[in-house]
C-alpha positions as CSV (number, residue, x, y, z in Angstrom):
1,M,28.7,5.9,-2.9
2,L,24.9,6.1,-4.0
3,A,25.9,9.5,-6.0
4,V,28.5,7.5,-7.8
5,G,26.2,4.7,-8.8
6,H,23.5,7.4,-10.1
7,A,26.3,8.8,-12.2
8,A,27.6,6.0,-13.3
9,Y,24.5,4.1,-14.6
10,A,23.4,7.8,-16.1
11,R,26.7,7.0,-18.3
12,K,25.3,3.7,-19.0
13,D,28.3,2.0,-17.2
14,W,27.2,-0.8,-15.1
15,P,29.8,-2.7,-14.0
16,A,31.2,1.1,-12.1
17,A,26.7,2.0,-11.2
18,M,27.0,-2.0,-10.2
19,K,30.0,-1.9,-7.9
20,A,28.6,1.5,-6.3
21,F,25.3,0.0,-5.8
22,Q,26.7,-3.0,-3.8
23,Q,29.3,-0.4,-2.1
24,S,26.4,1.3,-1.1
25,A,24.0,-1.9,-0.2
26,E,26.7,-3.5,2.1
27,A,27.6,0.0,3.7
28,G,23.5,-0.2,4.8
29,S,21.9,2.0,2.4
30,A,18.3,1.5,2.2
31,E,18.2,2.7,-1.2
32,G,21.5,1.0,-2.5
33,A,20.0,-2.0,-1.9
34,W,16.9,-0.9,-3.9
35,E,19.4,0.2,-6.8
36,L,21.2,-2.6,-6.8
37,S,18.4,-4.9,-6.6
38,L,17.2,-3.4,-10.0
39,M,20.4,-3.7,-11.5
40,H,20.0,-7.2,-10.9
41,A,15.9,-7.9,-11.8
42,H,16.7,-6.1,-14.8
43,G,19.8,-7.6,-16.0
44,K,22.5,-5.4,-15.9
45,T,25.4,-7.8,-14.1
46,G,25.5,-9.6,-17.9
47,V,21.9,-11.6,-16.3
48,V,18.7,-11.7,-15.0
49,D,19.1,-12.8,-11.6
50,K,15.4,-12.5,-9.9
51,E,17.2,-14.6,-6.8
52,E,19.5,-11.8,-6.1
53,A,17.1,-9.2,-6.8
54,R,14.4,-11.0,-4.5
55,K,17.2,-10.7,-1.9
56,W,17.7,-6.7,-2.4
57,L,15.0,-6.0,-2.6
58,K,13.8,-7.3,0.6
59,I,16.9,-5.9,2.1
60,A,16.1,-2.7,0.9
61,A,12.5,-2.4,1.6
62,E,13.4,-4.4,5.4
63,G,16.0,-0.6,5.4
64,G,13.4,1.6,5.3
65,A,13.6,1.9,1.3
66,V,9.4,3.6,0.6
67,K,10.0,2.1,-3.3
68,A,11.1,-1.3,-2.3
69,Q,8.2,-1.5,0.2
70,M,6.2,-0.2,-2.3
71,F,7.2,-3.0,-4.7
72,L,6.8,-5.8,-2.4
73,A,3.7,-4.6,-1.4
74,Q,2.1,-4.5,-4.8
75,M,4.1,-7.9,-6.0
76,S,2.1,-9.5,-2.3
77,T,-1.0,-8.0,-3.7
78,F,-1.3,-9.5,-6.7
79,G,0.8,-12.3,-6.7
80,R,3.5,-11.5,-9.3
81,G,7.5,-11.4,-9.8
82,G,7.5,-14.4,-8.1
83,Y,6.0,-13.9,-4.8
84,E,2.9,-15.3,-3.4
85,K,-0.1,-13.5,-3.3
86,D,-0.6,-12.1,0.6
87,D,-2.4,-9.6,1.6
88,S,-1.1,-9.1,5.3
89,L,2.0,-8.8,4.3
90,A,1.4,-5.9,1.6
91,F,-0.6,-4.2,4.1
92,E,2.6,-4.4,6.7
93,Y,5.2,-3.0,3.0
94,L,2.2,0.0,2.8
95,T,1.6,0.6,6.6
96,R,5.9,0.9,6.5
97,A,5.6,3.5,3.7
98,A,2.5,5.4,5.0
99,D,4.8,6.0,7.9
100,Q,7.0,7.4,6.0
101,G,4.9,10.2,4.4
102,N,4.0,8.4,1.0
103,A,0.8,9.4,-0.3
104,H,-0.1,6.4,-2.1
105,A,0.9,4.1,1.0
106,T,-1.1,6.2,2.9
107,H,-4.3,5.9,0.2
108,Q,-3.9,2.4,-0.5
109,L,-4.2,1.6,3.5
110,G,-7.5,3.4,3.2
111,V,-8.5,1.9,0.0
112,R,-8.2,-1.9,2.1
113,Y,-9.8,-0.3,5.0
114,L,-13.3,0.7,3.0
115,H,-13.0,-2.5,1.3
116,A,-11.1,-4.8,3.5
117,V,-8.7,-6.3,1.7
118,G,-6.2,-7.9,4.3
119,V,-7.8,-6.6,7.2
120,A,-11.4,-5.8,8.7
121,Q,-13.7,-3.0,7.1
122,D,-13.1,-0.1,9.3
123,L,-14.7,3.1,7.7
124,D,-13.3,6.0,10.4
125,K,-9.7,4.1,9.7
126,A,-10.5,4.5,6.0
127,I,-11.4,7.7,6.0
128,E,-8.5,9.0,8.2
129,H,-6.1,7.6,5.7
130,L,-7.7,8.8,3.0
131,E,-7.5,12.2,4.9
132,T,-4.2,11.9,5.1
133,A,-3.0,10.4,2.1
134,I,-4.9,14.1,0.5
135,E,-3.4,16.2,2.6
136,R,-0.6,14.6,1.3
137,G,-0.8,15.6,-1.9
138,S,-2.6,12.1,-3.2
139,K,-5.7,13.3,-5.6
140,D,-6.2,9.7,-6.0
141,A,-8.0,9.3,-2.2
142,V,-10.4,12.2,-3.0
143,K,-13.4,10.0,-4.9
144,D,-12.3,6.9,-2.4
145,L,-12.7,9.4,0.3
146,K,-16.7,10.5,-0.8
147,I,-17.6,6.3,-1.5
148,A,-15.7,6.2,2.2
149,K,-18.1,9.1,3.6
150,N,-21.0,7.9,1.6
151,K,-20.8,4.6,2.7
152,K,-20.3,5.6,6.6
153,Q,-23.6,7.5,6.2
154,G,-25.0,5.4,4.8
155,G,-24.8,2.0,7.2
156,V,-25.9,4.9,9.9
157,V,-28.9,5.7,7.8
158,R,-29.2,1.8,7.3
159,G,-29.1,1.3,11.0
160,I,-31.6,4.3,12.1
161,K,-34.4,3.2,9.9
162,K,-33.7,-0.8,10.8
163,G,-34.3,0.4,14.1
164,L,-37.2,2.4,13.2
165,S,-38.7,-0.3,11.7
166,K,-38.2,-2.8,14.3
167,R,-40.6,-0.4,16.6
168,L,-43.4,0.7,14.1
169,F,-43.2,-2.6,12.4
170,K,-44.5,-6.1,14.5
171,D,-45.7,-9.0,13.1
172,G,-45.3,-7.7,9.8
173,R,-47.4,-4.7,10.9
174,S,-47.9,-1.3,11.4
175,Q,-48.2,-0.9,15.3
176,S,-50.1,2.2,13.9
177,K,-52.5,0.2,12.3
178,K,-53.0,-2.5,15.7
179,N,-54.2,0.8,17.2
180,V,-57.1,1.9,15.1
């Protein structure tokens, strides 16, 4: 039924597209639910129905439609489209999309671990997600991977310097000066 809906949509036969997407969604197709949510959101039913759009969007995301998961993650990240800002919900949907191999979602998870958005900062996880995103074709993740690696290296260097300074300087004076 999904293909029938797409064909009807291409012909701008909104009632036929709506019927096909509705049947597809009711039969359990997450993609059908996604398309149905778009029909309601864009008023292809004759009226914009945000409530129905959100209902079918949630069904689509829960059913595994990556586009719906990504859309809900974005709406939850920024608190748009009638959704509250909720970084943990956004993180959940990004994780679901990344688990299905979506490069953009994987990149966004890496960025969240890098900058501690909705999750504790974890540079190792950031690097792991960003490398995976690059393997999946994300060119945007390259810059963030460099930032994560530099940040991790900087933390190691700072830790070494801090440890050395504790040994070298006590009471504000250098140990070498004490020994002179």
